[in-house]
C-alpha positions as CSV (number, residue, x, y, z in Angstrom):
1,X,0.0,0.0,0.0
2,X,1.2,3.5,-0.7
3,X,1.5,6.0,2.2
4,X,-1.3,8.4,2.8
5,X,-1.7,10.6,-0.2
6,X,-1.3,14.3,0.3
7,X,-3.3,16.6,-2.0
8,X,-2.8,18.4,-4.2
9,X,-1.0,15.7,-6.4
10,X,1.2,17.0,-9.2
11,X,2.6,14.5,-11.7
12,X,4.6,15.1,-14.9
13,X,5.4,12.9,-17.9
14,X,8.8,12.7,-19.6
15,X,9.8,13.3,-23.2
16,X,9.6,16.2,-25.6
17,X,5.9,16.7,-25.1
18,X,5.7,16.7,-21.3
19,X,2.3,16.8,-19.6
20,X,1.3,18.1,-16.2
21,X,-1.4,16.2,-14.3
22,X,-2.7,17.8,-11.1
23,X,-5.5,16.7,-8.6
24,X,-6.8,18.8,-5.8
25,X,-9.7,18.8,-3.3
26,X,-12.9,20.6,-4.0
27,X,-14.7,20.1,-0.7
28,X,-15.6,16.3,-0.7
29,X,-14.9,16.1,-4.5
30,X,-11.9,16.3,-6.7
31,X,-10.8,18.7,-9.4
32,X,-8.3,17.4,-12.0
33,X,-6.3,19.3,-14.7
34,X,-4.3,17.8,-17.6
35,X,-2.1,20.3,-19.5
36,X,0.7,20.3,-21.9
37,X,2.3,22.9,-24.2
38,X,0.0,25.9,-24.5
39,X,-2.3,25.8,-21.5
40,X,-6.0,26.2,-22.4
41,X,-9.4,24.5,-21.9
42,X,-10.1,22.0,-24.7
43,X,-12.5,19.6,-22.9
44,X,-14.2,19.2,-19.5
45,X,-15.4,15.9,-18.1
46,X,-17.6,15.2,-15.1
47,X,-17.8,11.8,-13.4
48,X,-20.3,10.9,-10.6
49,X,-20.3,7.8,-8.5
50,X,-23.8,6.3,-8.2
51,X,-25.5,2.9,-8.4
52,X,-22.1,1.3,-7.8
53,X,-20.2,2.7,-10.8
54,X,-18.8,5.9,-12.3
55,X,-21.1,7.8,-14.7
56,X,-19.1,10.2,-17.0
57,X,-20.1,12.8,-19.5
58,X,-18.0,15.4,-21.4
59,X,-18.1,18.7,-23.2
60,X,-15.5,19.8,-25.8
61,X,-14.6,23.0,-27.4
62,X,-15.3,22.8,-31.2
63,X,-12.3,21.5,-33.0
64,X,-10.4,20.2,-30.0
65,X,-9.4,16.6,-29.4
66,X,-8.9,16.3,-25.6
67,X,-12.3,14.7,-24.9
68,X,-10.9,11.1,-24.5
69,X,-8.2,12.3,-22.2
70,X,-10.5,14.3,-20.0
71,X,-13.1,11.5,-19.9
72,X,-10.6,8.9,-19.0
73,X,-9.0,10.9,-16.2
74,X,-12.4,11.8,-14.6
75,X,-13.8,8.3,-15.0
76,X,-10.6,6.6,-13.6
77,X,-10.3,8.9,-10.6
78,X,-14.1,8.6,-9.8
79,X,-13.8,4.8,-9.8
80,X,-10.8,4.9,-7.5
81,X,-12.1,7.5,-5.0
82,X,-15.9,7.1,-5.4
83,X,-16.7,10.8,-5.4
84,X,-17.6,13.4,-8.0
85,X,-14.6,14.3,-10.2
86,X,-14.3,17.1,-12.7
87,X,-11.4,17.1,-15.2
88,X,-10.2,20.0,-17.4
89,X,-7.9,19.0,-20.2
90,X,-6.0,21.3,-22.6
91,X,-3.0,20.2,-24.6
92,X,-1.4,21.9,-27.6
93,X,1.9,21.3,-29.3
94,X,2.8,22.7,-32.7
95,X,3.9,20.4,-35.6
96,X,3.2,17.0,-34.0
97,X,2.6,13.8,-35.9
98,X,-0.1,11.2,-35.4
99,X,2.5,9.0,-33.6
100,X,3.2,12.0,-31.2
101,X,-0.5,12.4,-30.5
102,X,-0.8,8.7,-29.6
103,X,2.3,9.0,-27.3
104,X,0.8,12.1,-25.6
105,X,-2.5,10.3,-25.1
106,X,-0.8,7.2,-23.6
107,X,1.2,9.4,-21.2
108,X,-2.0,11.1,-20.1
109,X,-3.7,7.8,-19.4
110,X,-0.7,6.5,-17.5
111,X,-0.6,9.7,-15.3
112,X,-4.4,9.2,-14.5
113,X,-3.8,5.6,-13.5
114,X,-0.9,6.5,-11.3
115,X,-2.9,9.2,-9.5
116,X,-5.9,6.9,-9.2
117,X,-3.9,4.1,-7.7
118,X,-2.5,6.2,-4.8
119,X,-5.9,7.7,-4.1
120,X,-7.7,4.3,-4.2
121,X,-5.3,2.8,-1.7
122,X,-6.0,5.6,0.7
123,X,-9.8,4.9,0.3
124,X,-9.3,1.1,0.8
125,X,-7.6,1.5,4.1
126,X,-10.2,4.1,5.3
127,X,-13.0,1.6,4.5
128,X,-11.5,-0.9,7.0
129,X,-11.3,1.6,9.8
130,X,-14.9,2.3,11.0
131,X,-15.7,1.1,14.5
132,X,-18.4,-1.5,14.3
133,X,-17.6,-2.4,10.7
134,X,-17.1,-6.0,9.6
135,X,-13.3,-5.8,9.8
136,X,-13.4,-4.2,13.3
137,X,-15.9,-6.9,14.5
138,X,-13.7,-9.7,13.2
139,X,-10.3,-8.4,14.5
140,X,-11.8,-7.5,17.9
141,X,-12.7,-11.2,18.5
142,X,-9.3,-12.6,17.7
143,X,-8.3,-12.8,21.4
144,X,-11.1,-15.3,22.0
145,X,-9.3,-17.9,20.0
146,X,-5.6,-17.5,21.0
147,X,-5.6,-20.1,23.7
148,X,-7.7,-22.6,21.8
149,X,-5.6,-22.4,18.6
150,X,-2.3,-22.5,20.5
151,X,-3.4,-25.8,22.1
152,X,-4.7,-27.1,18.7
153,X,-1.4,-26.4,16.9
154,X,0.8,-27.7,19.7
155,X,-0.1,-31.4,19.1
156,X,-0.3,-33.5,15.9
157,X,-3.7,-33.7,14.2
158,X,-4.3,-37.4,14.9
159,X,-3.4,-37.0,18.5
160,X,-6.0,-34.2,18.8
161,X,-8.6,-36.3,17.1
162,X,-7.9,-39.3,19.3
163,X,-7.9,-37.2,22.5
164,X,-11.2,-35.5,21.7
165,X,-12.8,-38.2,19.6
166,X,-15.9,-38.6,21.8
167,X,-16.5,-34.9,22.0
168,X,-15.9,-34.4,18.2
169,X,-18.2,-37.3,17.2
170,X,-21.0,-35.9,19.4
171,X,-20.6,-32.5,17.8
172,X,-20.5,-33.9,14.3
173,X,-23.6,-35.9,14.9
174,X,-25.4,-32.9,16.3
175,X,-24.4,-30.6,13.3
176,X,-24.1,-33.0,10.4
177,X,-25.6,-36.4,11.3
178,X,-23.7,-39.3,9.8
179,X,-23.7,-37.9,6.2
180,X,-20.7,-37.3,4.0
181,X,-21.9,-35.0,1.3
182,X,-20.1,-35.5,-2.0
183,X,-19.8,-32.6,-4.5
184,X,-17.7,-31.9,-7.5
185,X,-16.3,-28.6,-8.7
186,X,-17.3,-27.8,-12.3
187,X,-15.0,-25.1,-13.9
188,X,-16.9,-22.9,-16.3
189,X,-14.3,-20.3,-17.2
190,X,-10.7,-19.2,-16.7
191,X,-11.3,-15.5,-17.4
192,X,-10.9,-13.1,-14.5
193,X,-10.7,-9.3,-14.0
194,X,-8.4,-9.5,-11.0
195,X,-4.6,-9.7,-10.9
196,X,-3.8,-11.8,-7.8
197,X,-0.1,-12.9,-7.6
198,X,-0.9,-16.4,-6.4
199,X,-3.6,-17.3,-9.0
200,X,-3.2,-18.9,-12.4
201,X,-6.4,-17.1,-13.5
202,X,-4.8,-13.7,-12.9
203,X,-5.4,-11.1,-15.6
204,X,-1.7,-10.6,-16.4
205,X,-1.2,-14.3,-17.3
206,X,-0.6,-14.9,-21.0
207,X,-2.8,-17.6,-22.2
208,X,-6.1,-18.0,-24.1
209,X,-9.2,-17.3,-22.0
210,X,-12.4,-19.4,-22.6
211,X,-15.6,-20.5,-21.0
212,X,-17.9,-23.5,-21.4
213,X,-21.0,-23.0,-23.5
214,X,-24.3,-23.9,-22.0
215,X,-24.3,-27.2,-23.8
216,X,-20.8,-28.0,-22.7
217,X,-21.7,-27.3,-19.1
218,X,-24.7,-29.6,-19.4
219,X,-22.5,-32.4,-20.9
220,X,-20.0,-32.1,-18.1
221,X,-22.8,-32.2,-15.5
222,X,-24.4,-35.3,-17.1
223,X,-21.0,-37.0,-17.0
224,X,-20.8,-36.3,-13.3
225,X,-24.3,-37.6,-12.6
226,X,-23.4,-40.9,-14.3
227,X,-20.7,-41.2,-11.6
228,X,-23.3,-40.6,-8.8
229,X,-22.6,-36.9,-8.2
230,X,-25.7,-34.9,-7.5
231,X,-24.1,-31.6,-6.2
232,X,-21.7,-29.3,-8.1
233,X,-19.8,-26.2,-7.2
234,X,-19.6,-23.9,-10.2
235,X,-16.2,-22.2,-10.4
236,X,-15.0,-19.3,-12.6
237,X,-12.6,-16.4,-12.4
238,X,-14.2,-13.3,-10.8
239,X,-16.1,-11.1,-13.3
240,X,-18.5,-8.9,-11.4
241,X,-20.3,-7.8,-14.6
242,X,-24.0,-8.2,-15.3
243,X,-23.7,-10.2,-18.6
244,X,-21.4,-12.7,-16.8
245,X,-23.9,-12.9,-13.9
246,X,-26.6,-13.7,-16.5
247,X,-24.4,-16.4,-18.0
248,X,-23.9,-18.2,-14.7
249,X,-27.7,-17.9,-13.9
250,X,-28.4,-19.6,-17.3
251,X,-26.0,-22.4,-16.5
252,X,-27.4,-22.9,-13.0
253,X,-31.0,-23.1,-14.3
254,X,-30.0,-25.5,-17.1
255,X,-28.1,-27.9,-14.8
256,X,-31.1,-28.1,-12.5
257,X,-33.7,-28.5,-15.3
258,X,-31.8,-30.6,-17.8
259,X,-29.6,-32.9,-15.7
260,X,-30.0,-35.0,-12.5
261,X,-28.0,-32.4,-10.5
262,X,-30.1,-31.4,-7.5
263,X,-27.9,-28.9,-5.8
264,X,-25.7,-26.1,-7.2
265,X,-23.2,-24.1,-5.2
266,X,-21.3,-21.1,-6.6
267,X,-17.7,-20.0,-6.2
268,X,-17.5,-16.7,-8.1
269,X,-16.3,-14.0,-5.7
270,X,-17.7,-10.9,-4.2
271,X,-20.8,-9.3,-5.8
272,X,-23.6,-6.9,-5.0
273,X,-26.7,-8.0,-3.1
274,X,-28.7,-7.6,-6.3
275,X,-26.3,-9.9,-8.3
276,X,-26.4,-12.5,-5.5
277,X,-30.2,-12.3,-5.5
278,X,-30.4,-13.1,-9.3
279,X,-28.2,-16.1,-8.8
280,X,-30.3,-17.3,-5.9
281,X,-33.5,-16.9,-8.0
282,X,-31.8,-19.0,-10.7
283,X,-31.7,-21.9,-8.2
284,X,-28.3,-21.8,-6.6
285,X,-28.4,-23.2,-3.1
286,X,-25.0,-22.2,-1.6
287,X,-22.1,-19.8,-2.0
288,X,-18.4,-20.3,-1.3
289,X,-16.1,-17.4,-0.6
290,X,-12.3,-17.5,-0.2
291,X,-10.5,-15.0,2.1
292,X,-6.8,-15.5,1.6
293,X,-5.8,-13.3,4.6
294,X,-7.2,-10.8,7.1
295,X,-4.0,-8.9,7.2
296,X,-4.5,-5.7,5.1
297,X,-0.8,-5.3,4.3
298,X,-0.6,-8.9,3.0
299,X,-4.0,-8.7,1.3
300,X,-3.2,-5.6,-0.7
301,X,0.3,-6.9,-1.6
302,X,-1.0,-10.0,-3.3
303,X,-4.2,-8.5,-4.8
304,X,-2.6,-6.0,-7.2
305,X,-5.7,-4.8,-9.1
306,X,-9.3,-5.6,-9.9
307,X,-12.4,-5.7,-7.8
308,X,-10.9,-8.2,-5.4
309,X,-8.5,-5.5,-4.1
310,X,-11.6,-4.0,-2.4
311,X,-10.9,-5.7,0.9
312,X,-13.8,-4.2,2.9
313,X,-16.2,-5.1,0.0
314,X,-14.9,-8.7,0.2
315,X,-15.2,-9.0,3.9
316,X,-18.8,-7.8,3.8
317,X,-19.8,-10.2,1.0
318,X,-21.1,-13.0,3.3
319,X,-23.6,-10.6,4.7
320,X,-24.8,-9.7,1.2
321,X,-25.0,-13.4,0.4
322,X,-27.2,-13.9,3.4
323,X,-29.4,-10.9,2.5
324,X,-29.9,-12.4,-0.9
325,X,-31.5,-15.4,0.6
326,X,-28.9,-18.1,0.2
327,X,-29.5,-20.9,2.7
328,X,-25.9,-21.9,3.0
329,X,-22.5,-20.0,3.0
330,X,-19.1,-21.7,2.9
331,X,-16.1,-19.6,4.1
332,X,-12.6,-20.8,3.1
333,X,-9.5,-19.4,4.6
334,X,-6.4,-20.0,2.5
335,X,-3.5,-18.3,4.3
336,X,-0.8,-19.7,6.6
337,X,-3.3,-20.4,9.3
338,X,-0.9,-22.4,11.4
339,X,1.5,-19.4,11.8
340,X,-0.3,-17.8,14.7
341,X,-3.1,-15.9,12.9
342,X,-6.2,-16.1,15.1
343,X,-8.4,-13.9,12.9
344,X,-9.9,-16.6,10.6
345,X,-12.1,-18.4,13.2
346,X,-13.6,-15.0,14.2
347,X,-15.0,-14.5,10.7
348,X,-17.7,-17.2,10.7
349,X,-18.6,-16.3,14.3
350,X,-19.1,-12.7,13.2
351,X,-21.3,-13.8,10.3
352,X,-23.4,-16.0,12.7
353,X,-23.9,-13.0,15.0
354,X,-25.3,-10.7,12.2
355,X,-28.9,-9.6,11.9
356,X,-29.7,-12.4,9.4
357,X,-27.6,-15.4,10.5
358,X,-27.2,-18.1,7.7
359,X,-26.1,-21.7,8.1
360,X,-22.7,-22.4,6.8
361,X,-19.3,-23.9,7.3
362,X,-15.6,-22.8,7.6
363,X,-12.9,-24.7,5.7
364,X,-9.1,-24.5,5.7
365,X,-7.3,-25.3,2.5
366,X,-4.1,-27.2,1.9
367,X,-1.4,-24.8,3.1
368,X,2.1,-25.6,1.8
369,X,3.7,-22.9,3.9
370,X,2.3,-24.1,7.2
371,X,5.4,-25.2,9.2
372,X,3.6,-26.6,12.3
373,X,1.3,-28.9,10.4
374,X,3.5,-29.6,7.3
375,X,3.3,-33.4,7.8
376,X,-0.3,-33.5,8.7
377,X,-1.7,-31.6,5.7
378,X,-1.3,-34.5,3.3
379,X,-4.7,-35.9,3.6
380,X,-6.4,-38.9,1.8
381,X,-8.6,-38.1,-1.2
382,X,-11.8,-38.6,0.8
383,X,-11.7,-37.7,4.4
384,X,-13.9,-38.9,7.3
385,X,-13.7,-35.6,9.0
386,X,-14.7,-35.6,12.7
387,X,-14.6,-31.8,13.1
388,X,-17.5,-29.4,12.9
389,X,-16.0,-27.7,9.9
390,X,-16.3,-28.8,6.3
391,X,-13.3,-30.1,4.4
392,X,-12.3,-29.8,0.8
393,X,-9.2,-32.1,0.7
394,X,-8.7,-33.1,-2.9
395,X,-9.3,-30.2,-5.3
396,X,-5.5,-30.1,-6.0
397,X,-5.2,-33.8,-6.7
398,X,-4.5,-33.8,-10.4
399,X,-4.5,-37.6,-10.4
400,X,-8.2,-37.7,-9.8
401,X,-9.1,-35.1,-12.5
402,X,-10.6,-36.9,-15.5
403,X,-10.3,-35.7,-19.0
404,X,-13.5,-33.8,-19.8
405,X,-15.8,-35.2,-22.6
406,X,-16.2,-31.7,-24.1
407,X,-13.7,-28.9,-24.7
408,X,-12.8,-27.3,-21.5
409,X,-10.7,-24.2,-20.5
410,X,-7.0,-24.6,-19.7
411,X,-5.0,-22.5,-17.4
412,X,-1.2,-22.6,-17.2
413,X,-1.2,-26.2,-18.4
414,X,-3.7,-27.4,-15.7
415,X,-6.5,-29.4,-17.2
416,X,-10.0,-28.1,-16.4
417,X,-12.8,-30.5,-15.7
418,X,-14.1,-32.0,-12.5
419,X,-12.9,-34.0,-9.5
420,X,-14.8,-35.5,-6.6
421,X,-14.4,-33.9,-3.2
422,X,-15.8,-34.7,0.2
423,X,-17.4,-32.3,2.5
424,X,-18.2,-33.7,5.9
């Protein structure tokens, strides 16, 4: 994260056609200026944040060409800061070529992104600070779990299971009965708008993006039902756009109507309450959300860009899932949870204490960096789990992934398709 941004901001580009990019406060809003060469007003853009996105319009002086630059700057800053932004652009250099114009425009766009990044980071940190917010509620409960986790991590897993077997079995029977619920992840797409350093789907990776058609998804689901699977977890990269939401809704409805699949869960990232609601109406019964870490410094370091960088929005997503009417929420924590972090168990407890509590589970993934439990994290493909949390032990087991019967996406050489997982 960048340090707190001090306004006004003044940035300059290099080269023979240097630009000056300034941003200053105008009350609660921002005023931006982009100038180069002979200073004047060539275009003015205004961008407002409403309905969850930036709405931008522009006015240009007749015969001037700065509209695209002014529009881009206002729109980019508004999306970063989420306030009203006005941008004035005026650039004039004599005797320049078309290539010069393209270079000047590229420099202006780069300056706007640089300013937006610093201002956005300041907003992201501020959104985590309110007392009584989700992040405050989660972190304030960490102390409740220190002693329990220290005891848990101090002994081997099998020893803990044997020592507390009777208590664990009773808790399991009370919460889950004797069922082991089998589901299979079905990958629909490897496209993603985020750039997360740990993920093969990240936007900066250089490989072809694709997604299954409706018929391909149905074919994959039918193949699973022939193997006895009746529940699937639809997995894609994170694309919080309405057309993609519609696509997943169509797939969900098709699987429930045209195959023997009886339960569909989704693993598609943080969305708005309205978008969650549409997926619930399509027939989805559960939603899974991954939270890689609750440490803001680590979170912002690995989530470089995209909607997932909005940490507060991500932490509040389970409540929006509950508000949308989902009867089940699965929370998965993926960081080095054996290294002394006591935040992760506080998250589901916070969710259970909200105004509209929703049944769910908390899972911990395979953590290669976990020093204390390094030897115990190699689990069998199907686990008879005697804890009160659900388990997803085999998604990374390539040996169980079958070759799909229809064309499927590929990511960094990993075959897409489906594998069987156990959730106790």
